MDTraj code that builds the backbone (N, CA, C; nanometers):
import mdtraj as md
import numpy as np

residues = "MET THR THR SER ALA ALA GLY SER ALA GLY HIS ARG PRO ASN ARG ARG GLY SER GLU THR ARG GLN LYS VAL LEU SER ALA ALA LEU ASP ALA LEU ALA THR GLY ASP PRO THR ALA VAL SER ALA ASN HIS ILE ALA LYS GLN VAL GLY VAL THR TRP GLY ALA VAL LYS TYR GLN PHE GLY ASP VAL ASP ASP PHE TRP ALA ALA VAL LEU GLY TYR MET ALA GLU ARG ARG GLY GLN LEU GLU LEU ARG PRO ASP PRO GLU ALA GLY LEU GLU ALA ARG VAL GLY GLN ILE VAL ASP LEU LEU TRP LEU GLY LEU ASP THR PRO ASP VAL ARG ALA MET ASN THR LEU ARG GLY ALA LEU PRO ARG GLU ARG ASP GLU LEU GLU ARG ALA PHE PRO LYS THR ALA ALA GLU LEU ALA ALA TRP GLN SER GLY TRP ILE GLU SER CYS GLN GLN ALA PHE ALA ASP LEU ASP VAL ASP PRO VAL ARG VAL ARG GLU MET ALA ALA MET ILE PRO GLY ALA MET GLN GLY LEU THR ASP GLU ARG HIS LEU GLY THR TYR SER ASP MET ASP ASP ALA LYS ARG GLY LEU ARG ASN ALA ILE ALA ALA TYR LEU SER ALA".split()
xyz = np.array([
    [4.9061, 5.1181, 3.9675],
    [4.7765, 5.1758, 3.9964],
    [4.7663, 5.2012, 4.1324],
    [4.7132, 5.3282, 4.1590],
    [4.7034, 5.3666, 4.3083],
    [4.5798, 5.3470, 4.3656],
    [4.5566, 5.3311, 4.4973],
    [4.4364, 5.2917, 4.5544],
    [4.3533, 5.4101, 4.5999],
    [4.4007, 5.5381, 4.5955],
    [4.3202, 5.6472, 4.6338],
    [4.3001, 5.7486, 4.5432],
    [4.3317, 5.7481, 4.4203],
    [4.3221, 5.8601, 4.3313],
    [4.1753, 5.8937, 4.3061],
    [4.0882, 5.8094, 4.3267],
    [3.9506, 5.8511, 4.3108],
    [3.8809, 5.9029, 4.4110],
    [3.9459, 5.9004, 4.5239],
    [3.8777, 5.9632, 4.6514],
    [3.8433, 5.8498, 4.7434],
    [3.8720, 5.8646, 4.8802],
    [3.8529, 5.7768, 4.9772],
    [3.7319, 5.7975, 5.0612],
    [3.6560, 5.9102, 5.0640],
    [3.5634, 5.9426, 5.1369],
    [3.4326, 5.8851, 5.0954],
    [3.4146, 5.8197, 4.9799],
    [3.3016, 5.7440, 4.9400],
    [3.1917, 5.8366, 4.8770],
    [3.2273, 5.9564, 4.8337],
    [3.1335, 6.0256, 4.7677],
    [3.1932, 6.1010, 4.6508],
    [3.1012, 6.1305, 4.5422],
    [3.1602, 6.2099, 4.4292],
    [3.1581, 6.3625, 4.4584],
    [3.2854, 6.4148, 4.4672],
    [3.2867, 6.5632, 4.4864],
    [3.2278, 6.6363, 4.3775],
    [3.1701, 6.7505, 4.4040],
    [3.1148, 6.8618, 4.3059],
    [3.2329, 6.9306, 4.2691],
    [3.2183, 7.0354, 4.1811],
    [3.3204, 7.1133, 4.1314],
    [3.3874, 7.2008, 4.2355],
    [3.3161, 7.2530, 4.3304],
    [3.3956, 7.3212, 4.4373],
    [3.4640, 7.2257, 4.5331],
    [3.4150, 7.1125, 4.5530],
    [3.4952, 7.0063, 4.6436],
    [3.6085, 6.9561, 4.5598],
    [3.6044, 6.9452, 4.4264],
    [3.7091, 6.8997, 4.3625],
    [3.8362, 7.0168, 4.3637],
    [3.7880, 7.1322, 4.3532],
    [3.8821, 7.2391, 4.3747],
    [3.9392, 7.2532, 4.4956],
    [3.8697, 7.2290, 4.6080],
    [3.9244, 7.2293, 4.7549],
    [4.0141, 7.1032, 4.7583],
    [3.9777, 6.9746, 4.7139],
    [4.0650, 6.8689, 4.7194],
    [4.1946, 6.8960, 4.6498],
    [4.1975, 6.9660, 4.5353],
    [4.3183, 6.9822, 4.4567],
    [4.4108, 7.0811, 4.5345],
    [4.3524, 7.1870, 4.5914],
    [4.4233, 7.2770, 4.6726],
    [4.4899, 7.2128, 4.7803],
    [4.4101, 7.1155, 4.8484],
    [4.4676, 7.0607, 4.9768],
    [4.5859, 6.9720, 4.9331],
    [4.5641, 6.8898, 4.8357],
    [4.6698, 6.8014, 4.7820],
    [4.7939, 6.8903, 4.7460],
    [4.7731, 6.9963, 4.6678],
    [4.8856, 7.0773, 4.6328],
    [4.9673, 7.1399, 4.7568],
    [4.8956, 7.1791, 4.8541],
    [4.9487, 7.2403, 4.9644],
    [5.0142, 7.1393, 5.0456],
    [4.9637, 7.0085, 5.0528],
    [5.0243, 6.8900, 5.1260],
    [5.1632, 6.8619, 5.0653],
    [5.1760, 6.8680, 4.9210],
    [5.3035, 6.8328, 4.8528],
    [5.4002, 6.9618, 4.8857],
    [5.3502, 7.0792, 4.8756],
    [5.4458, 7.1812, 4.9061],
    [5.5052, 7.1799, 5.0316],
    [5.4120, 7.1553, 5.1400],
    [5.4486, 7.1398, 5.2660],
    [5.5500, 7.0446, 5.3026],
    [5.5200, 6.9324, 5.2344],
    [5.6025, 6.8119, 5.2836],
    [5.7356, 6.8356, 5.2209],
    [5.7389, 6.8894, 5.0954],
    [5.8760, 6.9106, 5.0214],
    [5.9626, 6.9818, 5.0928],
    [5.9234, 7.0877, 5.1936],
    [6.0089, 7.1557, 5.2562],
    [6.1164, 7.0828, 5.3485],
    [6.0668, 6.9433, 5.3812],
    [6.1483, 6.8625, 5.4718],
    [6.1192, 6.8894, 5.6019],
    [6.0330, 6.9785, 5.6429],
    [6.0090, 7.0214, 5.7907],
    [5.9221, 6.9001, 5.8373],
    [5.9558, 6.8307, 5.9494],
    [5.8762, 6.7333, 6.0001],
    [5.7350, 6.7659, 6.0613],
    [5.7339, 6.9055, 6.1048],
    [5.5986, 6.9469, 6.1454],
    [5.4963, 6.9666, 6.0383],
    [5.5485, 6.9521, 5.8884],
    [5.4602, 6.9519, 5.7917],
    [5.3624, 6.8494, 5.7901],
    [5.4005, 6.7419, 5.8516],
    [5.3323, 6.6080, 5.8531],
    [5.2090, 6.6115, 5.9605],
    [5.1342, 6.7144, 5.9127],
    [5.0119, 6.7528, 5.9925],
    [4.8908, 6.7923, 5.9073],
    [4.7995, 6.6894, 5.8955],
    [4.6838, 6.7183, 5.8090],
    [4.6005, 6.8553, 5.8391],
    [4.5974, 6.8725, 5.9939],
    [4.5383, 6.9949, 6.0350],
    [4.6131, 7.1109, 5.9921],
    [4.7403, 7.0989, 6.0148],
    [4.8263, 7.2146, 5.9735],
    [4.7987, 7.2564, 5.8227],
    [4.8023, 7.1638, 5.7286],
    [4.7892, 7.1824, 5.5866],
    [4.6510, 7.2357, 5.5577],
    [4.5344, 7.1914, 5.6399],
    [4.4158, 7.2401, 5.6176],
    [4.4116, 7.3879, 5.6452],
    [4.4753, 7.4351, 5.7531],
    [4.4830, 7.5863, 5.7831],
    [4.5555, 7.6542, 5.6756],
    [4.6654, 7.5950, 5.6279],
    [4.7322, 7.6671, 5.5045],
    [4.6421, 7.6866, 5.3873],
    [4.5548, 7.6069, 5.3658],
    [4.4567, 7.6283, 5.2455],
    [4.3401, 7.7239, 5.3015],
    [4.3198, 7.7251, 5.4245],
    [4.2147, 7.8184, 5.4668],
    [4.0708, 7.7391, 5.4816],
    [4.0894, 7.6104, 5.5108],
    [3.9761, 7.5179, 5.5321],
    [3.9897, 7.4553, 5.6696],
    [3.8731, 7.3940, 5.7044],
    [3.8790, 7.3162, 5.8452],
    [3.9180, 7.1755, 5.8285],
    [3.9630, 7.1180, 5.9200],
    [4.0018, 6.9710, 5.9335],
    [3.8619, 6.8955, 5.8879],
    [3.7611, 6.9419, 5.9346],
    [3.6244, 6.8713, 5.8945],
    [3.5983, 6.8763, 5.7299],
    [3.6307, 6.9856, 5.6736],
    [3.6289, 6.9951, 5.5443],
    [3.7252, 6.8982, 5.4733],
    [3.8467, 6.8741, 5.5228],
    [3.9371, 6.7926, 5.4722],
    [3.8846, 6.6629, 5.5007],
    [3.8332, 6.6146, 5.6080],
    [3.7779, 6.4762, 5.6337],
    [3.6650, 6.4622, 5.5487],
    [3.5801, 6.5625, 5.5007],
    [3.4666, 6.5231, 5.4142],
    [3.5150, 6.4973, 5.2773],
    [3.6213, 6.5524, 5.2287],
    [3.6880, 6.5173, 5.0988],
    [3.7637, 6.3944, 5.0926],
    [3.8344, 6.3628, 5.2094],
    [3.9316, 6.2448, 5.2034],
    [3.9034, 6.1418, 5.3052],
    [3.8472, 6.1573, 5.4148],
    [3.8380, 6.0626, 5.5015],
    [3.9252, 6.0965, 5.6184],
    [3.9612, 5.9941, 5.7001],
    [4.0597, 6.0021, 5.8061],
    [4.1903, 6.0442, 5.7641],
    [4.2808, 6.0445, 5.8616],
    [4.4277, 6.0757, 5.8359],
    [4.4857, 5.9783, 5.7402],
    [4.4489, 5.8527, 5.7678],
    [4.5137, 5.7477, 5.6727],
    [4.4747, 5.7693, 5.5409],
    [4.3392, 5.8066, 5.5122],
    [4.2675, 5.8222, 5.3787],
    [4.3702, 5.9473, 5.3032],
    [4.3696, 6.0423, 5.4056],
    [4.4374, 6.1684, 5.3575],
    [4.5758, 6.1453, 5.3022],
    [4.6737, 6.0848, 5.3824],
    [4.7970, 6.0623, 5.3321],
    [4.8054, 5.9557, 5.2172],
    [4.7166, 5.8581, 5.2170],
    [4.7056, 5.7702, 5.1047],
    [4.6635, 5.8674, 4.9732],
    [4.5824, 5.9536, 4.9858],
    [4.5601, 6.0353, 4.8659],
    [4.6523, 6.1278, 4.8326],
    [4.7398, 6.1693, 4.9233],
    [4.8631, 6.2486, 4.8943],
    [4.9644, 6.1564, 4.8195],
    [4.9846, 6.0526, 4.8596],
    [5.0652, 5.9765, 4.7907],
    [5.0120, 5.9192, 4.6502],
    [4.8871, 5.9032, 4.6351],
    [4.8288, 5.8795, 4.5117],
    [4.8385, 5.9990, 4.4100],
    [4.8309, 6.1132, 4.4622],
    [4.8504, 6.2388, 4.3907],
    [4.9993, 6.2513, 4.3403],
    [5.1009, 6.2117, 4.4258],
    [5.2312, 6.2216, 4.3816],
    [5.2531, 6.1101, 4.2755],
    [5.1808, 5.9990, 4.2906],
    [5.2015, 5.8971, 4.1955],
    [5.1453, 5.9304, 4.0513],
    [5.0597, 6.0240, 4.0339],
    [5.0024, 6.0828, 3.9320],
    [5.1032, 6.1577, 3.8471],
    [5.1860, 6.2262, 3.9319],
    [5.2829, 6.3335, 3.8775],
    [5.4248, 6.2674, 3.8570],
    [5.4413, 6.1523, 3.8862],
    [5.5818, 6.1021, 3.9018],
    [5.6378, 6.0635, 3.7493],
    [5.6214, 6.1328, 3.6582],
    [5.6876, 6.1167, 3.5191],
    [5.8402, 6.1067, 3.5300],
    [5.8932, 6.1919, 3.6364],
    [6.0412, 6.1905, 3.6237],
    [6.1046, 6.0601, 3.6832],
    [6.0305, 5.9712, 3.7243],
    [6.0788, 5.8408, 3.7818],
    [6.0060, 5.7267, 3.6992],
    [5.9724, 5.7468, 3.5764],
    [5.9261, 5.6362, 3.4705],
    [6.0343, 5.6016, 3.3946],
    [6.0405, 5.4632, 3.4073],
    [6.1548, 5.3893, 3.3252],
    [6.1081, 5.3754, 3.1798],
    [6.1889, 5.4447, 3.0966],
    [6.1714, 5.4279, 2.9498],
    [6.3060, 5.3836, 2.8891],
    [6.3501, 5.2639, 2.8930],
    [6.4564, 5.2194, 2.8320],
    [6.4777, 5.2257, 2.6976],
    [6.5844, 5.2534, 2.6401],
    [6.6039, 5.2474, 2.5022],
    [6.6284, 5.0970, 2.4457],
    [6.5413, 5.0515, 2.3697],
    [6.5528, 4.9023, 2.3307],
    [6.6748, 4.8604, 2.2729],
    [6.7321, 4.9657, 2.2193],
    [6.8690, 4.9393, 2.1431],
    [6.9805, 4.9395, 2.2328],
    [6.9631, 4.9814, 2.3572],
    [7.0711, 4.9955, 2.4541],
    [7.1135, 4.8643, 2.5101],
    [7.2433, 4.8438, 2.5408],
    [7.2855, 4.7225, 2.6117],
    [7.2721, 4.7365, 2.7620],
    [7.2981, 4.6321, 2.8407],
    [7.2869, 4.6281, 2.9781],
    [7.3574, 4.7367, 3.0414],
    [7.4838, 4.7736, 3.0218],
    [7.5464, 4.8899, 3.0978],
    [7.4876, 5.0001, 3.0638],
    [7.4444, 5.0278, 2.9378],
    [7.3743, 5.1677, 2.9042],
    [7.2339, 5.1726, 2.9893],
    [7.1682, 5.0693, 2.9910],
    [7.0429, 5.0713, 3.0559],
    [7.0634, 5.1045, 3.2183],
    [7.1577, 5.0426, 3.2740],
    [7.1945, 5.0610, 3.4128],
    [7.2201, 5.2191, 3.4377],
    [7.3003, 5.2699, 3.3275],
    [7.3278, 5.4040, 3.3242],
    [7.2077, 5.4977, 3.3263],
    [7.1235, 5.4562, 3.2483],
    [6.9937, 5.5265, 3.2298],
    [6.9107, 5.5409, 3.3635],
    [6.9087, 5.4158, 3.4355],
    [6.8481, 5.4081, 3.5714],
    [6.9118, 5.5062, 3.6711],
    [7.0379, 5.5005, 3.6666],
    [7.1352, 5.5774, 3.7587],
    [7.0977, 5.7240, 3.7157],
    [7.1005, 5.7620, 3.6070],
    [7.0754, 5.9180, 3.5588],
    [6.9334, 5.9411, 3.6057],
    [6.8355, 5.8586, 3.5776],
    [6.6892, 5.8891, 3.6095],
    [6.6828, 5.9201, 3.7593],
    [6.7342, 5.8208, 3.8426],
    [6.7195, 5.8540, 3.9900],
    [6.8006, 5.9710, 4.0331],
    [6.9179, 5.9971, 3.9606],
    [6.9872, 6.1214, 4.0047],
    [6.8985, 6.2499, 3.9827],
    [6.8312, 6.2471, 3.8765],
    [6.7502, 6.3628, 3.8705],
    [6.6195, 6.3471, 3.9391],
    [6.5575, 6.2247, 3.9465],
    [6.4122, 6.2292, 4.0038],
    [6.4118, 6.2324, 4.1496],
    [6.5125, 6.1883, 4.2149],
    [6.5278, 6.1779, 4.3571],
    [6.5443, 6.3228, 4.4241],
    [6.5698, 6.4161, 4.3494],
    [6.6075, 6.5460, 4.3820],
    [6.4815, 6.6434, 4.3507],
    [6.3539, 6.5789, 4.3228],
    [6.2408, 6.6696, 4.2944],
    [6.1458, 6.6738, 4.4198],
    [6.0708, 6.7851, 4.4140],
    [5.9761, 6.8121, 4.5337],
    [5.8964, 6.6944, 4.5607],
    [5.8545, 6.6264, 4.4790],
    [5.7637, 6.5032, 4.5006],
    [5.8321, 6.3910, 4.5912],
    [5.9550, 6.3665, 4.5490],
    [6.0254, 6.2635, 4.6258],
    [6.0670, 6.3263, 4.7726],
    [6.1095, 6.4547, 4.7706],
    [6.1324, 6.5053, 4.9064],
    [6.0055, 6.5065, 4.9824],
    [5.9084, 6.5400, 4.9377],
    [5.7738, 6.5153, 5.0108],
    [5.7482, 6.3778, 5.0467],
    [5.7613, 6.2844, 4.9777],
    [5.7620, 6.1499, 5.0169],
    [5.8406, 6.1091, 5.1288],
    [5.9748, 6.1546, 5.1303],
    [6.0851, 6.1160, 5.2142],
    [6.0308, 6.1820, 5.3591],
    [5.9753, 6.2973, 5.3527],
    [5.9295, 6.3738, 5.4696],
    [5.8233, 6.2984, 5.5460],
    [5.7244, 6.2334, 5.4508],
    [5.6161, 6.1711, 5.5059],
    [5.6451, 6.0360, 5.5700],
    [5.7395, 5.9742, 5.4975],
    [5.7771, 5.8246, 5.5314],
    [5.8584, 5.8474, 5.6684],
    [5.9499, 5.9649, 5.6815],
    [6.0119, 5.9811, 5.8039],
    [5.9104, 5.9958, 5.9185],
    [5.7947, 6.0354, 5.9136],
    [5.6958, 6.0556, 6.0193],
    [5.6224, 5.9257, 6.0489],
    [5.6242, 5.8413, 5.9561],
    [5.5367, 5.7198, 5.9763],
    [5.6124, 5.6133, 6.0544],
    [5.5375, 5.5145, 6.1070],
    [5.6080, 5.4086, 6.1931],
    [5.7074, 5.3493, 6.0968],
    [5.8022, 5.2982, 6.1535],
    [5.9145, 5.2310, 6.0817],
    [5.8934, 5.0750, 6.0542],
    [5.8390, 5.0288, 6.1493],
    [5.8013, 4.8618, 6.1483],
    [5.7016, 4.8576, 6.0500],
    [5.6920, 4.7522, 5.9695],
    [5.5991, 4.7363, 5.8650],
    [5.4593, 4.6971, 5.9292],
    [5.4604, 4.6236, 6.0245],
    [5.3427, 4.5577, 6.1021],
    [5.2777, 4.6940, 6.1700],
    [5.3454, 4.7708, 6.2364],
    [5.2868, 4.8765, 6.2913],
    [5.2166, 4.9790, 6.1879],
    [5.3000, 5.0046, 6.0841],
    [5.2656, 5.0902, 5.9763],
    [5.1146, 5.0418, 5.9137],
    [5.1224, 4.9131, 5.8793],
    [4.9953, 4.8494, 5.8258],
    [4.8723, 4.8575, 5.9255],
    [4.9057, 4.8432, 6.0450],
    [4.7924, 4.8442, 6.1494],
    [4.7547, 4.9868, 6.1515],
    [4.8353, 5.0931, 6.1738],
    [4.7994, 5.2263, 6.1998],
    [4.7506, 5.3008, 6.0713],
    [4.8205, 5.2752, 5.9697],
    [4.7943, 5.3383, 5.8450],
    [4.7843, 5.2491, 5.7183],
    [4.6756, 5.1685, 5.7186],
    [4.6716, 5.0507, 5.6190],
    [4.6684, 5.1110, 5.4770],
    [4.5951, 5.2152, 5.4365],
    [4.5897, 5.2638, 5.3126],
    [4.7041, 5.3306, 5.2730],
    [4.7702, 5.4036, 5.3505],
    [4.9057, 5.4666, 5.3319],
    [5.0041, 5.3685, 5.3067],
    [5.0071, 5.2552, 5.3817],
    [5.0970, 5.1483, 5.3597],
    [5.0802, 5.0887, 5.2252],
    [4.9474, 5.0670, 5.1849],
    [4.9230, 4.9951, 5.0560],
    [4.9781, 5.0832, 4.9482],
    [4.9589, 5.2293, 4.9486],
    [5.0114, 5.3097, 4.8493],
    [5.1699, 5.3033, 4.8373],
    [5.2366, 5.2993, 4.9544],
    [5.3806, 5.2820, 4.9499],
    [5.4395, 5.1475, 4.8913],
    [5.3500, 5.0412, 4.9362],
    [5.3857, 4.9138, 4.8588],
    [5.3573, 4.9217, 4.7237],
    [5.2622, 4.9776, 4.6723],
    [5.2270, 4.9953, 4.5358],
    [5.3495, 5.0518, 4.4700],
    [5.4102, 5.1717, 4.5119],
    [5.5266, 5.2397, 4.4543],
    [5.6334, 5.1557, 4.4526],
    [5.6678, 5.0500, 4.5432],
    [5.7831, 4.9617, 4.5565],
    [5.7556, 4.8518, 4.4499],
    [5.6392, 4.7932, 4.4421],
    [5.6248, 4.7001, 4.3586],
    [5.6130, 4.7460, 4.2080],
    [5.5637, 4.8553, 4.1782],
    [5.5792, 4.9139, 4.0639],
    [5.7046, 4.9452, 4.0037],
    [5.7969, 5.0047, 4.0916],
    [5.9418, 5.0175, 4.0598],
    [6.0025, 4.8860, 4.0287],
    [5.9716, 4.7821, 4.1061],
    [6.0455, 4.6541, 4.0775],
    [6.0035, 4.6052, 3.9505],
    [5.8659, 4.6119, 3.9290],
    [5.8118, 4.5669, 3.7962],
    [5.8840, 4.6379, 3.6730],
    [5.8940, 4.7836, 3.6891],
    [5.9513, 4.8460, 3.5708],
    [6.0948, 4.8250, 3.5404],
    [6.1715, 4.7996, 3.6532],
    [6.3109, 4.7397, 3.6341],
    [6.3181, 4.6062, 3.5807],
    [6.2333, 4.5275, 3.6126],
    [6.2307, 4.3930, 3.5475],
    [6.2087, 4.4046, 3.3930],
    [6.1066, 4.4839, 3.3734],
    [6.0739, 4.5220, 3.2163],
    [6.1793, 4.5896, 3.1673],
    [6.2616, 4.6644, 3.2287],
    [6.3721, 4.7251, 3.1661],
    [6.4820, 4.6327, 3.1091],
    [6.4927, 4.5070, 3.1611],
    [6.5905, 4.4158, 3.1221],
    [6.5246, 4.2781, 3.0832],
    [6.3911, 4.2858, 3.0490],
    [6.3229, 4.1637, 3.0081],
    [6.3855, 4.1077, 2.8948],
    [6.4303, 4.1824, 2.7819],
    [6.4654, 4.1287, 2.6533],
    [6.6276, 4.0837, 2.6580],
    [6.6746, 4.0990, 2.7761],
    [6.8125, 4.0729, 2.7870],
    [6.8376, 3.9388, 2.8794],
    [6.9494, 3.8830, 2.8677],
    [6.9691, 3.7543, 2.9527],
    [7.0363, 3.7934, 3.0749],
    [6.9265, 3.8471, 3.1583],
    [6.9650, 3.8789, 3.3092],
    [6.8936, 3.8095, 3.4118],
    [6.9455, 3.7564, 3.5059],
    [6.8720, 3.6895, 3.6304],
    [6.7616, 3.7859, 3.6959],
    [6.6461, 3.7502, 3.6764],
    [6.5418, 3.8400, 3.7250],
    [6.5521, 3.8535, 3.8840],
    [6.6226, 3.7631, 3.9473],
    [6.6385, 3.7909, 4.0964],
    [6.7369, 3.8806, 4.1283],
    [6.8512, 3.8901, 4.0343],
    [6.9487, 3.9889, 4.0689],
    [6.8924, 4.1403, 4.0204],
    [6.7931, 4.1495, 3.9120],
    [6.7340, 4.2612, 3.8866],
    [6.6450, 4.3145, 3.9970],
    [6.5722, 4.2196, 4.0596],
    [6.4932, 4.2636, 4.1811],
    [6.5867, 4.3127, 4.2934],
    [6.6831, 4.2499, 4.3192],
    [6.7814, 4.2873, 4.4086],
    [6.8315, 4.4453, 4.4008],
    [6.8733, 4.4552, 4.2708],
    [6.9189, 4.5852, 4.2090],
    [6.7989, 4.6980, 4.2303],
    [6.6716, 4.6469, 4.1979],
    [6.5607, 4.7498, 4.2097],
    [6.5470, 4.7973, 4.3617],
    [6.5766, 4.6937, 4.4492],
    [6.5432, 4.7190, 4.6006],
    [6.6605, 4.8029, 4.6460],
    [6.7876, 4.7969, 4.5913],
    [6.9058, 4.8500, 4.6425],
    [6.9410, 4.9909, 4.5792],
    [6.9067, 5.0071, 4.4605],
    [6.9711, 5.1243, 4.3963],
    [6.8893, 5.2515, 4.4390],
    [6.7688, 5.2609, 4.4756],
    [6.7169, 5.3900, 4.5022],
    [6.7883, 5.4591, 4.6538],
    [6.8108, 5.3532, 4.7360],
    [6.8775, 5.4038, 4.8621],
    [7.0214, 5.4509, 4.8288],
    [7.0870, 5.3663, 4.7350],
    [7.2251, 5.4021, 4.7090],
    [7.2236, 5.5346, 4.6355],
    [7.1247, 5.5638, 4.5481],
    [7.1168, 5.6994, 4.4712],
    [7.0787, 5.8023, 4.5724],
    [6.9860, 5.7739, 4.6748],
    [6.9439, 5.8754, 4.7758],
    [7.0619, 5.9317, 4.8436],
    [7.1568, 5.8342, 4.8828],
    [7.2777, 5.8743, 4.9470],
    [7.3678, 5.9496, 4.8748],
    [7.3821, 5.9159, 4.7468],
    [7.4603, 6.0145, 4.6560],
    [7.3984, 6.1528, 4.6565],
    [7.2587, 6.1578, 4.6416],
    [7.1876, 6.2825, 4.6335],
    [7.2186, 6.3582, 4.7536],
    [7.2009, 6.2940, 4.8756],
    [7.2376, 6.3614, 4.9982],
    [7.3882, 6.4184, 5.0031],
    [7.4795, 6.3425, 4.9615],
    [7.6141, 6.3755, 4.9592],
    [7.6449, 6.5052, 4.8622],
    [7.5671, 6.4996, 4.7561],
    [7.5805, 6.6141, 4.6675],
    [7.5400, 6.7557, 4.7528],
    [7.4264, 6.7477, 4.8377],
    [7.3785, 6.8648, 4.8929],
    [7.4801, 6.8867, 5.0170],
    [7.5464, 6.8101, 5.0618],
    [7.6337, 6.8300, 5.1705],
    [7.7637, 6.9046, 5.1434],
    [7.7845, 6.9406, 5.0181],
    [7.9123, 7.0110, 4.9753],
    [8.0311, 6.9101, 4.9734],
    [8.0296, 6.8093, 4.9141],
    [8.1165, 6.6976, 4.9226],
    [8.2407, 6.7129, 4.8390],
    [8.3505, 6.6743, 4.8751],
    [8.4638, 6.6800, 4.7912],
    [8.4788, 6.5622, 4.6956],
    [8.3852, 6.4682, 4.7029],
    [8.3917, 6.3622, 4.6097],
    [8.3448, 6.3867, 4.4896],
    [8.4126, 6.3293, 4.3740],
    [8.3513, 6.3582, 4.2409],
    [8.2250, 6.2757, 4.2187],
    [8.1054, 6.3300, 4.2051],
    [7.9868, 6.2761, 4.1897],
    [7.9791, 6.1963, 4.0542],
    [8.0400, 6.2532, 3.9483],
    [8.0461, 6.1683, 3.8258],
    [8.1181, 6.0402, 3.8458],
    [8.2427, 6.0396, 3.9254],
    [8.2985, 5.9117, 3.9470],
    [8.2052, 5.8315, 4.0366],
    [8.1287, 5.8669, 4.1150],
    [8.0506, 5.7924, 4.2092],
    [7.9358, 5.7229, 4.1276],
    [7.8793, 5.8024, 4.0445],
    [7.7483, 5.7359, 3.9593],
    [7.8271, 5.6394, 3.8683],
    [7.9296, 5.6628, 3.8047],
    [8.0044, 5.5856, 3.7038],
    [8.0504, 5.4449, 3.7912],
    [8.0991, 5.4723, 3.9100],
    [8.1243, 5.3391, 3.9704],
    [8.0166, 5.2488, 4.0261],
    [7.9008, 5.3188, 4.0639],
    [7.7827, 5.2512, 4.0932],
    [7.7280, 5.1811, 3.9717],
    [7.7392, 5.2454, 3.8583],
    [7.6763, 5.1873, 3.7405],
    [7.7496, 5.0709, 3.6958],
    [7.8909, 5.0796, 3.6998],
    [7.9847, 4.9785, 3.6668],
    [7.9582, 4.8468, 3.7506],
    [7.9348, 4.8904, 3.8818],
    [7.9437, 4.7745, 3.9795],
    [7.7920, 4.7118, 3.9697],
    [7.6936, 4.7637, 3.9403],
    [7.5659, 4.7058, 3.9191],
    [7.5773, 4.6189, 3.7812],
    [7.6336, 4.6823, 3.6784],
    [7.6270, 4.6271, 3.5403],
    [7.7126, 4.4910, 3.5483],
    [7.8343, 4.4938, 3.6279],
    [7.9061, 4.3736, 3.6519],
    [7.8286, 4.2562, 3.7244],
    [7.7318, 4.3004, 3.8209],
    [7.6773, 4.2063, 3.9040],
    [7.5566, 4.1497, 3.8105],
    [7.4977, 4.2351, 3.7422],
    [7.3658, 4.1695, 3.6558],
    [7.4396, 4.0949, 3.5423],
    [7.5458, 4.1117, 3.4941],
    [7.5950, 4.0466, 3.3751],
    [7.6846, 3.9120, 3.4328],
    [7.7107, 3.9116, 3.5671],
    [7.7789, 3.7825, 3.6125],
    [7.7139, 3.6530, 3.5971],
])
top = md.Topology()
chain = top.add_chain()
for i, resn in enumerate(residues, 1):
    res = top.add_residue(resn, chain, resSeq=i)
    for name in ("N", "CA", "C"):
        top.add_atom(name, md.element.get_by_symbol(name[0]), res)
traj = md.Trajectory(xyz[None], top)
């Protein structure tokens, strides 16, 4: 569950306001998905939509509220990263499903947008939570939701939940590395890389 999906400005938007809100969120996603660091500017995004920063503040609140709302909007759209494990599949097959899910999902505009935003935010957790508490809460919700989904994916198997949590924390970064490698024109065989990662994780979880 996201913390900003219902709006952070403390009022119920009318139809025109809802349309403006949707346009701003969509423009923010498109701008961030380009990977351009200068896209991380609420004022710049407002100008793209043809509204003032004051209008954006009226709809969302301050900058923290705005980025939290953008992340909430992404969360509503993140069907590509929803785990739906086959209950008949064994451990190795389920790990393979997660690898395949991330291989596709991490190359979507939404994830690219999130990475652009994360790259512009403070790296230290304490600083992030102090400067952008609502945005930090959205990011934390994504992480906790992902770990919970991974735990549920293996809940009916005899797998150490601590190792599942470790896998859940590690595998998005590992898959992001493979995704980046794919775009760099690598000579590595990506199918071999994914298969190797799947086998290594399955071996660890079954040990």
